[in-house]
N, C-alpha and C positions, 0 to 999 in steps of 0.2 A: 603425550596427551591423554586425557582420561577418557574413559570410554565415553560413546556417545550416549547419552540419555534422554536428548530432546532433538528432534527434528523440526527446523521451522523452514518453511518454504513460502516464496512469495507466488502470487498466481497469475496474472496476466504476463504472457510472453516467458513465463519460466515453467509451470505447469499445464496452464490453459493455452491453447492454441489460438490462432489469428482468426478461426473459425467458431470460438467459445466453446469448445471441445476439449474433454479430457481423455485423453488413451485408455483403453482398456490396462495397456500394461503400466500406466502411471499409477490409474487408482489401485491397481492391486497391489502396487510397490507402497502406498501409503497407507493402505488398511493393512499392510505387514508391517510395517511400522507400529502403529497401534496394538496388532497382535503379538508384537516381541517384548511387549510391555516399556517401550519406549512412549513418550510424550509428543506427540504431533501438534504442531501450531502453524495454522496459515495465518500469513503476515500480509496483509493487502492494503490497497489505496482505495478500494470498492469499500463502499457504505454498507451496512447490512440488509438493507432492499435488495442489493444485487446478490446475496448470498444464497438464497433459495435453490437456485440451479445448481450451484457449486457443493452445496449441500448432499444434494441428490448425489451428483457426479463422483464425490468420494465416500458415498455411503455413511454420510452424516459423522464422520471421523474426526475427531480432535476437536482444538478450540481455536477458533480466530480472534485475529488482533486486525479490526477495520478501520477504514480512514487514516491509513498510516499511523497508528498506535493511538488513536483518540477514543477507540470505540473496542470493548472485550467483549466476544459474543461466543455462545455456546452453539456448536454445529449439529450436538445431539439433540438439544432442546429447542434450538432455534431461536433463542431469548438473547436480549442486550444483557450485559454482566454488569456493564459500566461504562460513563462516558467523561472526556476531559474536553469541553468544550472551549472556545475562545470567547471572550466575554463581549458583550455589543459594544461598550465603549472601546474596545480595542478595535474591532471590527471596523468602526467608524473613522478612526485614526488609520488604519493599514489602508481601506480604500481611498481615501485622502490624498495619502502620500503616492499611493500608486497610480492613480491617475493623473498625477504631475511627472511623475517618472518614467511612465509609460503611457504616453497618450492614444486614446482610441481604447483601452482595456475595458473590459466588461467582465461584470461577475455573477457566481452563483453560490448559492453557500448549500451545505448538508447540514441538518437540523437534528438528524437522528430518528426523527419520526417524517421526513420528507425533503423536497428540494424546491430551494425557491432560487429565480433566477431575474436577473433586470431584461428590460424589453431590449431584442437583438441579441442574447446570449446564445440563444439556440435560434437555429433558422426553421423551426417549424413551429407554427400555430396551434397544431393539435395534440401538446403535450400531453403524456399520460395524467392520470388525475392526481397522482403524488408529487408531481411536478407544477410548480406555481408562479407564474408571472407576477413580479409586483415591482413596485417604483424603486425601493430600496430591500436589501437583503441584509441589512445590519441591524435591523431592529430588536434582534435576540440573539441569544448565544447560539453558534453554530459549532459544531465538531469538526468541519473542513470548510473553508473559503477557497473558491477556485476563482482564477483569473484567465480570462480568454483574450486571444487577439488575432486577428485574420492575416496581420502580415508578419508578425516576428516568429522566430523558432522559440521553443521553449529553452534553450538554452541561453538564448539573447534575453529572452524576460526574467529568467533564474539571475543571470548578473545583476540585472539594473534593480530588480528586486530585493536582493540578499545586499545592495549596498545601500537600500531605501528602508528596508523594513526588519533588518536582523534583528534590532533590539527589542521590537515588539513580538515576533512571531517567528515559528519555523517554516521555511519555505523549500518545496522541492518540486521534481516534477519527475511523470512516468510516461510522458507523450512521445507518442513515434516520430519519426522524421517527417517535419513538414507542419505539423501540430503544432499551435501555441498555447499551451495551459498550463497552470501552474497550481500547485497544490499547498495550501498554507495551512498549519496546525497552530495550536496553544504553542507558546515560546517553550521549548525544550521539550514536546512530544514527537518522537519520532518512532517508528519500528522498533529500532533498538531500546528505546527506551522503555516503552511497554512490555516488550519481551524482556528485558533485563530484569523487569520488576515481578512480572509473573514467574519467572527461572527461580527469583530469590525465595518466591512464596512456597516452590515446591523442593528449596536445598540444591538445586541446580546451578553448578558455576559456570560460567561462561565458555571456560575449557571441554564441558560436557556437551557443547551444543553443536551440531552441524544447520548451517544457513545455505540457502538458495536464493539467488536473485538475478536481475535481469537490468534494473533502471537505478536512474541516480537516487530514487527513493529507497532504495534498498541498502546504499552504501553505508549508512550509520551501523545495519544491523549486519553486513557482510565485515565491517572492522572490527565489530565487537565479539562475535562469536568464535569460538575456538578453533572451529574449521567451517572456510567458508566456501562457496562454490559459485561460479557464474555459468549462466548457459553461452553456448557458442555465438547466439545472436543478440547477446546483452550489448548495452551501450558501453562505448570504449571506458567510461569512468568506473561502471559497475566492474568491469571485467578488471580494470586496474586495482580496486579494491580488494577483489578475490584472491584468496589462497589459489586457488587451481581453477580450470575452464572444463567444462564437461562438453558433451555433444547439446545440440540446439533442443529446444521444444519440438521442434517437429519430430526430431531423431529422439526423443524420450529423454534426454540428458541427465535430467534429474531419477529416474527411475534407474537408470544405469548405476549411479553412484549407489542408489540406496540397496539394490540388488546385492550388489558388494558388500555393503556393510553389513547386511543380513545373513550374509553366508558367514561370516566371521564368528 
């Protein structure tokens, strides 16, 4: 395999711990990647509005691909560089089909400049100012549609959704056990699709990419990269998709791999 020129890593559950922290060891390893002349890309389901704290935690190192590939975001300047939204008419059709396939489902939508949600989607009435309750979330294009259910697991929801709307959108999840939440993107948009496009723009081949992840939304990226690593706490499907497994996020598994890479 070619020498690694680009390192791509998921955030939550991979380098970000359950308490939303990034360890000093992991932060140092990420900054060392950039210091070595390699390209660092954070690839996440998070929207840009959730990236400020992460940018600080990693010393504003690297580029971010947010919303599962729908948004490209510069961590150095904290600016959105591009979006790939789902058209409003597609959102309407997708939500209509899913209400039949998954009775009781509720929807929220990331628009790139805020978040809208149906009544009942969130359990609180005192949502932050950039979260807006609305009767319909399909009135304008969204970079990510979210579907929530109180009684079904994300894996159960994913199976139903893929059988229902796979011709219209890309459906995945990064939900922890016991959480029924799907993440829906423009058809063909994944972490892998945007990472591949970014790499090609910089003359980097998949064989020169090292990727880390832990959840089903990471699977396309783990399969695409020349070398892929799942953390020990990863979803079983993500571990199966990766070439190898490292220690858990709590044990700085990503940092362990990067430290070895940087000593070669």
